[in-house]
DSSP file (Angstrom, degrees, kcal/mol; ACC not computed):
  #  RESIDUE AA STRUCTURE BP1 BP2  ACC     N-H-->O    O-->H-N    N-H-->O    O-->H-N    TCO  KAPPA ALPHA  PHI   PSI    X-CA   Y-CA   Z-CA
    1    1 A M              0   0    0      0, 0.0     2,-0.0     0, 0.0     0, 0.0   0.000 360.0 360.0 360.0 135.4   51.9  144.5  158.9
    2    2 A R     >  -     0   0    0      1,-0.1     4,-2.3     4,-0.0     5,-0.2  -0.331 360.0-114.5 -72.4 157.0   51.2  145.0  162.7
    3    3 A I  H  > S+     0   0    0      1,-0.2     4,-3.0     2,-0.2     5,-0.2   0.902 117.1  55.8 -58.3 -41.7   52.5  148.1  164.4
    4    4 A S  H  > S+     0   0    0      1,-0.2     4,-2.4     2,-0.2    -1,-0.2   0.894 108.6  47.4 -61.1 -38.5   54.8  146.0  166.6
    5    5 A D  H  > S+     0   0    0      2,-0.2     4,-2.7     1,-0.2    -1,-0.2   0.910 112.5  49.6 -66.4 -41.8   56.4  144.5  163.4
    6    6 A S  H  X S+     0   0    0     -4,-2.3     4,-2.2     2,-0.2    -2,-0.2   0.917 112.3  47.2 -63.5 -43.5   56.8  148.0  161.9
    7    7 A V  H  X S+     0   0    0     -4,-3.0     4,-2.5     2,-0.2     5,-0.2   0.934 112.9  48.9 -64.0 -45.8   58.4  149.4  165.1
    8    8 A A  H  X S+     0   0    0     -4,-2.4     4,-2.7    -5,-0.2    -2,-0.2   0.919 112.1  48.5 -60.6 -44.1   60.8  146.4  165.3
    9    9 A N  H  X S+     0   0    0     -4,-2.7     4,-2.3     2,-0.2    -1,-0.2   0.886 110.5  52.0 -63.3 -38.6   61.8  146.7  161.7
   10   10 A Y  H  X S+     0   0    0     -4,-2.2     4,-2.2     2,-0.2    -2,-0.2   0.927 111.6  45.9 -62.5 -46.0   62.3  150.5  162.1
   11   11 A I  H  X S+     0   0    0     -4,-2.5     4,-2.6     2,-0.2    -2,-0.2   0.910 111.2  52.5 -65.0 -41.9   64.6  149.8  165.1
   12   12 A L  H  X S+     0   0    0     -4,-2.7     4,-2.4     1,-0.2    -1,-0.2   0.901 109.1  50.2 -60.0 -40.3   66.5  147.1  163.2
   13   13 A Q  H  X S+     0   0    0     -4,-2.3     4,-2.6     2,-0.2    -1,-0.2   0.900 109.2  51.4 -64.7 -39.8   67.0  149.5  160.4
   14   14 A M  H  X S+     0   0    0     -4,-2.2     4,-1.8     2,-0.2     7,-0.3   0.917 110.1  49.7 -60.9 -42.6   68.4  152.1  162.8
   15   15 A L  H  <>S+     0   0    0     -4,-2.6     5,-3.7     1,-0.2     6,-0.4   0.904 112.1  47.6 -62.9 -41.6   70.7  149.4  164.2
   16   16 A N  H ><5S+     0   0    0     -4,-2.4     3,-0.8     1,-0.2    -2,-0.2   0.894 113.5  47.6 -66.2 -39.8   71.9  148.5  160.7
   17   17 A D  H 3<5S+     0   0    0     -4,-2.6    -1,-0.2     1,-0.2    -2,-0.2   0.783 115.6  44.5 -71.9 -27.4   72.4  152.2  159.8
   18   18 A A  T ><5S-     0   0    0     -4,-1.8     3,-0.8    -5,-0.2    -1,-0.2  -0.029 117.7-101.0-112.8  29.6   74.3  153.1  163.0
   19   19 A D  T < 5S-     0   0    0     -3,-0.8    -3,-0.2     1,-0.2    -4,-0.1   0.869  85.9 -42.4  56.2  42.2   76.7  150.1  163.2
   20   20 A G  T 3 <S+     0   0    0     -5,-3.7    50,-3.1    -6,-0.2     2,-0.4   0.536 116.8  97.7  90.4   6.8   74.7  148.2  165.8
   21   21 A I  E <   +A   69   0A   0     -3,-0.8     2,-0.4    -6,-0.4    48,-0.2  -0.990  43.0 178.5-131.9 127.1   73.7  151.0  168.2
   22   22 A A  E     -A   68   0A   0     46,-2.8    46,-3.1    -2,-0.4     2,-0.5  -0.992  10.6-164.2-128.6 129.9   70.3  152.8  168.2
   23   23 A E  E     +A   67   0A   0     -2,-0.4     2,-0.3    44,-0.2    44,-0.2  -0.958  19.9 173.9-110.4 126.0   69.2  155.6  170.5
   24   24 A I  E     -A   66   0A   0     42,-2.9    42,-2.9    -2,-0.5     2,-0.6  -0.918  31.6-136.2-129.5 155.7   65.5  156.3  170.6
   25   25 A Q     >  -     0   0    0     -2,-0.3     4,-2.6    40,-0.2     5,-0.3  -0.970  20.0-144.0-109.9 121.5   63.1  158.4  172.5
   26   26 A R  H  > S+     0   0    0     -2,-0.6     4,-2.3     1,-0.2     5,-0.2   0.875  96.2  47.3 -54.2 -47.9   60.1  156.4  173.3
   27   27 A N  H  > S+     0   0    0      1,-0.2     4,-2.0     2,-0.2    -1,-0.2   0.899 112.4  49.6 -64.7 -40.9   57.6  159.2  173.0
   28   28 A E  H  > S+     0   0    0      2,-0.2     4,-2.0     1,-0.2    -1,-0.2   0.915 112.1  47.8 -64.5 -42.1   59.0  160.4  169.7
   29   29 A L  H  X S+     0   0    0     -4,-2.6     4,-1.8     1,-0.2    -2,-0.2   0.885 109.3  53.9 -66.5 -37.5   58.9  156.9  168.2
   30   30 A A  H  X>S+     0   0    0     -4,-2.3     5,-2.4    -5,-0.3     4,-0.8   0.895 108.2  50.4 -62.0 -39.0   55.4  156.4  169.4
   31   31 A N  H  <5S+     0   0    0     -4,-2.0     3,-0.4     1,-0.2    -2,-0.2   0.891 106.0  55.5 -65.2 -39.5   54.4  159.6  167.6
   32   32 A V  H  <5S+     0   0    0     -4,-2.0    -1,-0.2     1,-0.2    -2,-0.2   0.895 118.1  34.1 -59.1 -40.5   56.1  158.4  164.4
   33   33 A F  H  <5S-     0   0    0     -4,-1.8    -1,-0.2    -5,-0.1    -2,-0.2   0.422 107.5-121.5 -98.7   0.8   54.0  155.2  164.5
   34   34 A G  T  <5S+     0   0    0     -4,-0.8     2,-0.2    -3,-0.4    -3,-0.2   0.908  72.5 115.7  62.9  42.2   50.8  156.8  165.9
   35   35 A C  S   <S-     0   0    0     -5,-2.4    -1,-0.2    -6,-0.1    -2,-0.1  -0.755  71.1 -87.1-131.5 178.5   50.8  154.4  168.9
   36   36 A V    >>  -     0   0    0     -2,-0.2     3,-1.8     1,-0.1     4,-0.8  -0.607  37.7-115.0 -88.1 151.6   51.1  154.7  172.7
   37   37 A P  H 3> S+     0   0    0      0, 0.0     4,-2.0     0, 0.0     3,-0.4   0.789 112.5  67.1 -56.7 -28.6   54.6  154.6  174.3
   38   38 A S  H 3> S+     0   0    0      1,-0.2     4,-2.3     2,-0.2     5,-0.1   0.804  94.4  58.2 -65.3 -25.9   53.7  151.3  176.0
   39   39 A Q  H <> S+     0   0    0     -3,-1.8     4,-2.0     2,-0.2    -1,-0.2   0.857 104.4  51.0 -69.1 -33.6   53.7  149.6  172.6
   40   40 A I  H  X S+     0   0    0     -4,-0.8     4,-2.4    -3,-0.4    -2,-0.2   0.922 109.3  50.9 -65.9 -43.6   57.2  150.8  172.1
   41   41 A N  H  X S+     0   0    0     -4,-2.0     4,-3.0     1,-0.2     5,-0.3   0.920 108.2  52.9 -57.6 -44.4   58.1  149.2  175.4
   42   42 A Y  H  X S+     0   0    0     -4,-2.3     4,-1.9     1,-0.2     5,-0.3   0.927 109.8  47.5 -58.5 -46.8   56.5  146.0  174.4
   43   43 A V  H  X S+     0   0    0     -4,-2.0     4,-2.5     1,-0.2     5,-0.4   0.926 114.3  46.7 -61.7 -45.4   58.5  145.8  171.2
   44   44 A I  H  X S+     0   0    0     -4,-2.4     4,-1.5     1,-0.2    -2,-0.2   0.926 115.1  44.7 -65.1 -44.7   61.7  146.5  173.0
   45   45 A T  H  < S+     0   0    0     -4,-3.0    -1,-0.2    -5,-0.2    -2,-0.2   0.760 122.1  37.6 -74.0 -22.8   61.2  144.1  175.8
   46   46 A S  H  < S+     0   0    0     -4,-1.9     3,-0.2    -5,-0.3    -2,-0.2   0.742 127.7  28.5 -98.8 -25.0   60.0  141.3  173.6
   47   47 A R  H  < S+     0   0    0     -4,-2.5    -3,-0.2    -5,-0.3    -2,-0.2   0.560 116.9  51.3-115.1 -10.6   62.2  141.6  170.5
   48   48 A F  S  < S+     0   0    0     -4,-1.5    -1,-0.2    -5,-0.4    21,-0.1  -0.467  76.5 143.0-127.0  61.1   65.4  143.1  171.8
   49   49 A T    > > -     0   0    0     -3,-0.2     5,-2.0    -2,-0.1     3,-0.9  -0.520  64.8-110.0 -97.7 163.0   66.3  140.8  174.6
   50   50 A P  G > 5S+     0   0    0      0, 0.0     3,-1.6     0, 0.0    -1,-0.1   0.871 120.2  58.8 -58.6 -35.8   69.7  139.6  175.8
   51   51 A E  G 3 5S+     0   0    0      1,-0.3    34,-0.1     2,-0.1    35,-0.0   0.771 105.7  49.6 -64.6 -24.4   68.8  136.1  174.6
   52   52 A Q  G < 5S-     0   0    0     -3,-0.9    -1,-0.3     2,-0.1    30,-0.0   0.331 129.3 -96.3 -97.0   6.5   68.3  137.7  171.1
   53   53 A G  T < 5S+     0   0    0     -3,-1.6    18,-2.7     1,-0.3     2,-0.3   0.736  83.0 119.2  93.2  23.7   71.7  139.4  171.2
   54   54 A Y  E   < -B   70   0A   0     -5,-2.0     2,-0.5    16,-0.2    -1,-0.3  -0.917  48.2-151.9-125.6 149.8   70.8  142.9  172.4
   55   55 A I  E     -B   69   0A   0     14,-2.6    14,-2.7    -2,-0.3     2,-0.5  -0.984  17.3-162.5-114.2 127.6   71.7  145.1  175.4
   56   56 A V  E     +B   68   0A   0     -2,-0.5     2,-0.4    12,-0.2    12,-0.2  -0.953  10.2 178.0-116.1 125.4   69.0  147.7  176.3
   57   57 A E  E     -B   67   0A   0     10,-2.8    10,-3.0    -2,-0.5     2,-0.4  -0.947   6.9-166.1-121.3 144.2   69.9  150.6  178.5
   58   58 A S  E     -B   66   0A   0     -2,-0.4     2,-0.5     8,-0.2     8,-0.2  -0.980  11.7-164.3-133.7 149.2   67.5  153.4  179.4
   59   59 A R  E     -B   65   0A   0      6,-2.7     6,-1.1    -2,-0.4     2,-0.1  -0.992  18.1-150.4-128.7 122.6   67.8  156.8  180.9
   60   60 A R        +     0   0    0     -2,-0.5     3,-0.2     4,-0.2     2,-0.2  -0.430  48.3  58.7 -89.2 164.6   64.7  158.4  182.4
   61   61 A G  S >  S-     0   0    0      1,-0.2     3,-1.8    -2,-0.1    -2,-0.1  -0.578 100.7 -40.4 113.4-175.3   64.0  162.1  182.6
   62   62 A G  T 3  S+     0   0    0      1,-0.3    -1,-0.2    -2,-0.2    -2,-0.0   0.866 140.6  33.9 -57.1 -42.8   63.6  165.0  180.2
   63   63 A G  T 3  S+     0   0    0     -3,-0.2    -1,-0.3     2,-0.0    -2,-0.1   0.082  93.7 145.3 -99.1  23.8   66.5  164.1  178.0
   64   64 A G    <   +     0   0    0     -3,-1.8     2,-0.3    -6,-0.0    -4,-0.2  -0.137  20.4 171.2 -65.6 157.3   65.9  160.4  178.5
   65   65 A Y  E     - B   0  59A   0     -6,-1.1    -6,-2.7   -40,-0.1     2,-0.5  -0.944  32.0-124.1-152.8 169.7   66.5  157.8  175.8
   66   66 A I  E     -AB  24  58A   0    -42,-2.9   -42,-2.9    -2,-0.3     2,-0.5  -0.997  24.2-159.8-121.9 124.2   66.6  154.1  175.2
   67   67 A R  E     -AB  23  57A   0    -10,-3.0   -10,-2.8    -2,-0.5     2,-0.5  -0.920   4.4-168.0-108.1 126.0   69.8  152.8  173.8
   68   68 A I  E     -AB  22  56A   0    -46,-3.1   -46,-2.8    -2,-0.5     2,-0.5  -0.959   5.1-170.9-114.2 126.3   69.8  149.4  172.1
   69   69 A T  E     -AB  21  55A   0    -14,-2.7   -14,-2.6    -2,-0.5     2,-0.6  -0.969  19.1-138.8-121.3 127.8   73.1  147.8  171.2
   70   70 A R  E     - B   0  54A   0    -50,-3.1   -16,-0.2    -2,-0.5     2,-0.2  -0.750  29.6-128.3 -82.2 121.1   73.5  144.7  169.1
   71   71 A R        -     0   0    0    -18,-2.7     2,-0.7    -2,-0.6    -1,-0.0  -0.470  10.8-133.7 -72.5 138.9   76.1  142.6  170.8
   72   72 A R        +     0   0    0     -2,-0.2     2,-0.3     6,-0.0    -1,-0.1  -0.842  38.9 164.1 -91.9 115.0   79.0  141.4  168.6
   73   73 A M        -     0   0    0     -2,-0.7     2,-0.1   -20,-0.0     3,-0.0  -0.948  39.1-111.3-130.9 151.6   79.5  137.7  169.3
   74   74 A S     >  -     0   0    0     -2,-0.3     4,-2.7     1,-0.1     5,-0.2  -0.369  38.6-107.2 -70.6 162.8   81.4  135.0  167.6
   75   75 A K  H  > S+     0   0    0      1,-0.2     4,-2.5     2,-0.2     5,-0.2   0.917 121.9  50.0 -58.5 -43.5   79.2  132.3  166.0
   76   76 A F  H  > S+     0   0    0      1,-0.2     4,-2.7     2,-0.2     5,-0.2   0.938 111.7  47.0 -61.5 -48.1   80.3  129.9  168.7
   77   77 A D  H  > S+     0   0    0      2,-0.2     4,-2.4     1,-0.2    -2,-0.2   0.904 112.7  49.9 -61.4 -42.0   79.5  132.3  171.5
   78   78 A M  H  X S+     0   0    0     -4,-2.7     4,-2.3     2,-0.2    -1,-0.2   0.937 113.2  45.5 -62.6 -47.0   76.1  133.2  170.0
   79   79 A V  H  X S+     0   0    0     -4,-2.5     4,-2.8    -5,-0.2    -2,-0.2   0.919 113.8  48.6 -64.7 -43.1   75.1  129.5  169.6
   80   80 A M  H  X S+     0   0    0     -4,-2.7     4,-2.4    -5,-0.2    -1,-0.2   0.883 110.1  52.6 -65.6 -36.9   76.3  128.6  173.1
   81   81 A H  H  X S+     0   0    0     -4,-2.4     4,-2.1    -5,-0.2    -1,-0.2   0.921 112.1  45.4 -62.8 -43.4   74.4  131.6  174.5
   82   82 A I  H  X S+     0   0    0     -4,-2.3     4,-1.8     2,-0.2    -2,-0.2   0.918 110.3  53.5 -67.5 -42.9   71.2  130.4  172.8
   83   83 A V  H  X S+     0   0    0     -4,-2.8     4,-0.8     1,-0.2    -2,-0.2   0.922 112.7  44.8 -56.9 -44.3   71.8  126.8  173.9
   84   84 A N  H  < S+     0   0    0     -4,-2.4     3,-0.3     1,-0.2    -1,-0.2   0.854 111.6  53.0 -68.3 -34.5   72.1  128.0  177.5
   85   85 A A  H  < S+     0   0    0     -4,-2.1    -1,-0.2     1,-0.2    -2,-0.2   0.765  96.2  68.7 -72.8 -24.9   69.0  130.3  177.2
   86   86 A I  H >< S+     0   0    0     -4,-1.8     3,-0.5    -3,-0.2    -1,-0.2   0.905  79.0 179.1 -62.8 -41.7   66.8  127.5  175.9
   87   87 A G  T 3<  -     0   0    0     -4,-0.8    -1,-0.2    -3,-0.3    -2,-0.1  -0.402  54.9 -38.5  73.5-152.2   66.8  125.7  179.2
   88   88 A Q  T 3  S+     0   0    0      1,-0.1     2,-0.3    -2,-0.1    51,-0.2   0.740 126.2  25.3 -84.4 -24.9   64.8  122.5  179.6
   89   89 A T    <   +     0   0    0     -3,-0.5     2,-0.3    49,-0.1    46,-0.2  -0.959  57.2 178.3-138.8 155.7   61.8  123.5  177.5
   90   90 A I        -     0   0    0     44,-1.2    48,-0.2    -2,-0.3    47,-0.2  -0.950  22.0-133.2-155.1 138.8   61.0  125.8  174.7
   91   91 A D     >  -     0   0    0     -2,-0.3     4,-2.0     1,-0.1     5,-0.2  -0.475  32.5-106.5 -87.8 166.2   57.8  126.5  172.7
   92   92 A A  H  > S+     0   0    0      1,-0.2     4,-2.4     2,-0.2     5,-0.2   0.871 116.9  53.2 -61.8 -40.4   57.7  126.7  168.9
   93   93 A A  H  > S+     0   0    0      1,-0.2     4,-2.1     2,-0.2    -1,-0.2   0.906 109.6  47.8 -64.8 -41.7   57.2  130.5  168.8
   94   94 A S  H  > S+     0   0    0      2,-0.2     4,-2.3     1,-0.2    -1,-0.2   0.891 110.8  51.8 -66.1 -38.8   60.3  131.1  171.0
   95   95 A A  H  X S+     0   0    0     -4,-2.0     4,-2.5     1,-0.2    -2,-0.2   0.922 109.6  49.6 -62.8 -43.7   62.4  128.7  168.9
   96   96 A R  H  X S+     0   0    0     -4,-2.4     4,-2.6     1,-0.2    -2,-0.2   0.897 109.8  51.7 -61.9 -40.0   61.3  130.5  165.7
   97   97 A A  H  X S+     0   0    0     -4,-2.1     4,-2.0     2,-0.2    -1,-0.2   0.912 110.6  47.8 -64.1 -42.1   62.3  133.9  167.3
   98   98 A M  H  X S+     0   0    0     -4,-2.3     4,-1.9     2,-0.2    -1,-0.2   0.906 112.0  50.0 -65.2 -40.6   65.7  132.6  168.3
   99   99 A L  H  X S+     0   0    0     -4,-2.5     4,-2.1     1,-0.2    -2,-0.2   0.910 108.5  52.4 -63.4 -41.7   66.2  131.2  164.8
  100  100 A Q  H  X S+     0   0    0     -4,-2.6     4,-2.9     1,-0.2    -1,-0.2   0.890 107.3  52.7 -61.9 -38.7   65.2  134.5  163.2
  101  101 A N  H  X S+     0   0    0     -4,-2.0     4,-2.1     1,-0.2     6,-0.3   0.898 107.3  52.0 -63.1 -40.2   67.8  136.2  165.4
  102  102 A L  H  <>S+     0   0    0     -4,-1.9     5,-2.2     2,-0.2     6,-1.3   0.903 112.4  45.6 -62.4 -40.3   70.5  133.8  164.2
  103  103 A V  H ><5S+     0   0    0     -4,-2.1     3,-1.5     4,-0.2    -2,-0.2   0.945 112.6  49.8 -67.3 -47.9   69.5  134.6  160.6
  104  104 A E  H 3<5S+     0   0    0     -4,-2.9    -2,-0.2     1,-0.3    -1,-0.2   0.824 111.2  49.6 -62.1 -31.8   69.4  138.4  161.1
  105  105 A S  T 3<5S-     0   0    0     -4,-2.1    -1,-0.3    -5,-0.2    -2,-0.2   0.482 115.7-115.9 -86.3  -1.2   72.8  138.4  162.8
  106  106 A G  T < 5S+     0   0    0     -3,-1.5    -3,-0.2    -4,-0.3    -2,-0.1   0.602  84.3 118.3  80.3  11.2   74.3  136.3  160.0
  107  107 A M  S   <S+     0   0    0     -5,-2.2     2,-0.3    -6,-0.3    -4,-0.2   0.627  76.7  27.4 -85.6 -14.5   75.0  133.4  162.2
  108  108 A A  S    S-     0   0    0     -6,-1.3    -2,-0.2    -8,-0.1     2,-0.2  -0.995  80.9-114.9-145.6 149.2   72.7  131.0  160.3
  109  109 A E     >  -     0   0    0     -2,-0.3     4,-2.3     1,-0.1     3,-0.2  -0.547  28.4-120.3 -79.6 149.3   71.5  130.7  156.7
  110  110 A Q  H  > S+     0   0    0      1,-0.2     4,-2.4     2,-0.2     5,-0.2   0.888 114.3  54.4 -56.3 -40.8   67.8  131.1  156.1
  111  111 A S  H  > S+     0   0    0      1,-0.2     4,-1.9     2,-0.2    -1,-0.2   0.880 108.3  48.5 -64.5 -38.0   67.6  127.6  154.6
  112  112 A D  H  > S+     0   0    0     -3,-0.2     4,-2.5     2,-0.2    -1,-0.2   0.917 111.5  50.3 -65.5 -43.1   69.2  126.1  157.8
  113  113 A A  H  X S+     0   0    0     -4,-2.3     4,-2.8     1,-0.2    -2,-0.2   0.891 109.7  50.5 -63.1 -39.9   66.7  128.0  160.0
  114  114 A Q  H  X S+     0   0    0     -4,-2.4     4,-2.2     2,-0.2    -1,-0.2   0.903 110.6  49.4 -65.0 -40.5   63.8  126.8  157.9
  115  115 A L  H  X S+     0   0    0     -4,-1.9     4,-1.9     2,-0.2    -2,-0.2   0.925 113.6  45.3 -63.9 -45.1   64.9  123.2  158.2
  116  116 A I  H  X S+     0   0    0     -4,-2.5     4,-1.8     2,-0.2    -2,-0.2   0.922 111.5  52.8 -65.2 -43.7   65.4  123.5  162.0
  117  117 A A  H  X S+     0   0    0     -4,-2.8     4,-0.6     1,-0.2    -1,-0.2   0.895 108.4  51.0 -59.5 -40.0   62.0  125.3  162.4
  118  118 A A  H >< S+     0   0    0     -4,-2.2     3,-0.8     1,-0.2     6,-0.3   0.909 109.9  49.4 -63.8 -41.2   60.3  122.5  160.5
  119  119 A A  H 3< S+     0   0    0     -4,-1.9    -1,-0.2     1,-0.2    -2,-0.2   0.807 114.5  45.6 -67.1 -28.4   61.9  119.9  162.7
  120  120 A L  H 3< S+     0   0    0     -4,-1.8    -1,-0.2    -5,-0.1    -2,-0.2   0.454  88.8 117.0 -93.8  -1.9   60.8  121.8  165.8
  121  121 A S  S <X S-     0   0    0     -3,-0.8     4,-1.7    -4,-0.6     5,-0.1  -0.204  76.7-117.8 -68.6 157.2   57.3  122.4  164.7
  122  122 A D  T  4 S+     0   0    0      1,-0.2     4,-0.1     2,-0.2    -1,-0.1   0.849 116.4  59.1 -60.1 -33.7   54.2  121.1  166.5
  123  123 A K  T >4 S+     0   0    0      1,-0.2     3,-1.0     2,-0.2    -1,-0.2   0.918 106.2  46.2 -62.4 -43.7   53.4  119.2  163.3
  124  124 A S  T 34 S+     0   0    0     -6,-0.3     3,-0.4     1,-0.2    -1,-0.2   0.820 117.3  43.9 -68.0 -30.3   56.8  117.3  163.5
  125  125 A L  T >< S+     0   0    0     -4,-1.7     3,-1.6     1,-0.2    -1,-0.2   0.220  78.6 113.2 -98.5  14.4   56.3  116.6  167.2
  126  126 A A  T <  S+     0   0    0     -3,-1.0    -1,-0.2     1,-0.3    -2,-0.1   0.773  70.6  59.8 -60.4 -28.3   52.7  115.5  166.9
  127  127 A A  T 3  S+     0   0    0     -3,-0.4    -1,-0.3    -4,-0.2    -2,-0.1   0.709  92.2  82.5 -74.6 -18.4   53.5  111.9  167.8
  128  128 A A  S <  S-     0   0    0     -3,-1.6     5,-0.1     1,-0.1    -3,-0.0  -0.614  97.2 -97.0 -84.9 145.2   54.9  112.9  171.1
  129  129 A P    >>  -     0   0    0      0, 0.0     3,-1.8     0, 0.0     4,-0.7  -0.331  32.1-120.6 -58.3 141.6   52.5  113.6  174.0
  130  130 A K  H >> S+     0   0    0      1,-0.3     3,-0.7     2,-0.2     4,-0.5   0.817 108.8  66.1 -54.1 -33.5   51.7  117.3  174.4
  131  131 A E  H 34 S+     0   0    0      1,-0.2    -1,-0.3     2,-0.1     4,-0.2   0.743 111.3  32.3 -64.5 -23.4   53.2  117.3  178.0
  132  132 A I  H <> S+     0   0    0     -3,-1.8     4,-2.8     2,-0.1    -1,-0.2   0.394  89.3  97.3-115.3   3.3   56.7  116.6  176.7
  133  133 A R  H <X S+     0   0    0     -3,-0.7     4,-3.2    -4,-0.7     5,-0.2   0.916  86.1  47.9 -61.0 -44.5   56.8  118.4  173.3
  134  134 A D  H  X S+     0   0    0     -4,-0.5     4,-1.9     2,-0.2   -44,-1.2   0.863 113.7  48.4 -67.0 -33.4   58.4  121.5  174.6
  135  135 A Q  H  > S+     0   0    0    -46,-0.2     4,-2.0     2,-0.2    -2,-0.2   0.923 114.5  45.1 -69.0 -45.0   61.0  119.4  176.5
  136  136 A L  H  X S+     0   0    0     -4,-2.8     4,-2.5     1,-0.2     5,-0.2   0.908 111.4  53.5 -63.2 -42.7   61.7  117.3  173.4
  137  137 A R  H  X S+     0   0    0     -4,-3.2     4,-2.9    -5,-0.2    -1,-0.2   0.906 107.8  51.0 -59.6 -42.8   61.8  120.5  171.2
  138  138 A A  H  X S+     0   0    0     -4,-1.9     4,-2.5   -50,-0.2    -1,-0.2   0.919 110.9  47.6 -62.8 -44.2   64.4  122.0  173.5
  139  139 A A  H  X S+     0   0    0     -4,-2.0     4,-2.0   -51,-0.2    -2,-0.2   0.919 115.1  45.1 -64.2 -43.4   66.6  118.9  173.3
  140  140 A I  H  X S+     0   0    0     -4,-2.5     4,-2.6     2,-0.2     5,-0.2   0.930 112.9  51.2 -64.9 -45.2   66.4  118.7  169.5
  141  141 A F  H  X S+     0   0    0     -4,-2.9     4,-2.6    -5,-0.2     5,-0.2   0.929 109.6  49.5 -59.2 -47.7   67.0  122.4  169.1
  142  142 A K  H  X S+     0   0    0     -4,-2.5     4,-2.2     1,-0.2    -1,-0.2   0.929 112.8  46.9 -58.8 -46.4   70.1  122.4  171.3
  143  143 A N  H  X S+     0   0    0     -4,-2.0     4,-2.0     1,-0.2    -1,-0.2   0.897 112.1  49.8 -64.7 -39.8   71.6  119.4  169.4
  144  144 A M  H  X S+     0   0    0     -4,-2.6     4,-2.5     2,-0.2    -1,-0.2   0.893 110.3  50.9 -66.8 -38.1   70.8  121.0  166.0
  145  145 A L  H  X S+     0   0    0     -4,-2.6     4,-1.7    -5,-0.2    -2,-0.2   0.900 109.1  51.0 -64.9 -39.9   72.4  124.3  167.1
  146  146 A L  H  X S+     0   0    0     -4,-2.2     4,-0.6    -5,-0.2    -1,-0.2   0.894 112.1  46.4 -65.2 -38.7   75.5  122.5  168.2
  147  147 A V  H >< S+     0   0    0     -4,-2.0     3,-1.0     1,-0.2    -2,-0.2   0.901 110.4  53.6 -67.8 -40.8   75.8  120.6  164.9
  148  148 A L  H 3< S+     0   0    0     -4,-2.5    -2,-0.2     1,-0.3    -1,-0.2   0.835 106.0  55.2 -60.2 -33.2   75.1  123.9  163.0
  149  149 A N  H 3<        0   0    0     -4,-1.7    -1,-0.3     1,-0.2    -2,-0.2   0.645 360.0 360.0 -77.5 -16.5   78.0  125.5  164.9
  150  150 A T    <<        0   0    0     -3,-1.0    -1,-0.2    -4,-0.6    -2,-0.2   0.481 360.0 360.0 -90.0 360.0   80.6  122.8  163.9
């Protein structure tokens, strides 16, 4: 397992243990995992985004911290937020990340996410020209999310 995966899993466990709010000190967490603080920043900025259902606040200085809060949203609000965040195009990796967030938040079943991921894969879209695959993927993803939400 990569350090970034370990750090993300650690933060997710903190969120689960503390009812959706985790306060961390970047340097201390970097020491725990034997990495540089910038790797902690990378994990936070790439895996705990508003599009993935998190609010990140930071306070700099000697007693500084980073607070990550998992937003509580209804299934409808979460799906609509993701539909709006998708935009006109989305690559396969971003779609998988959004699906994983839906599963982790309990908004989608793993089996539904796997089915949607298969439909959005490059393999499934291989017949479409590469120039329009991300656009096609976004349209399919949005429609599947709306159906999932009903």
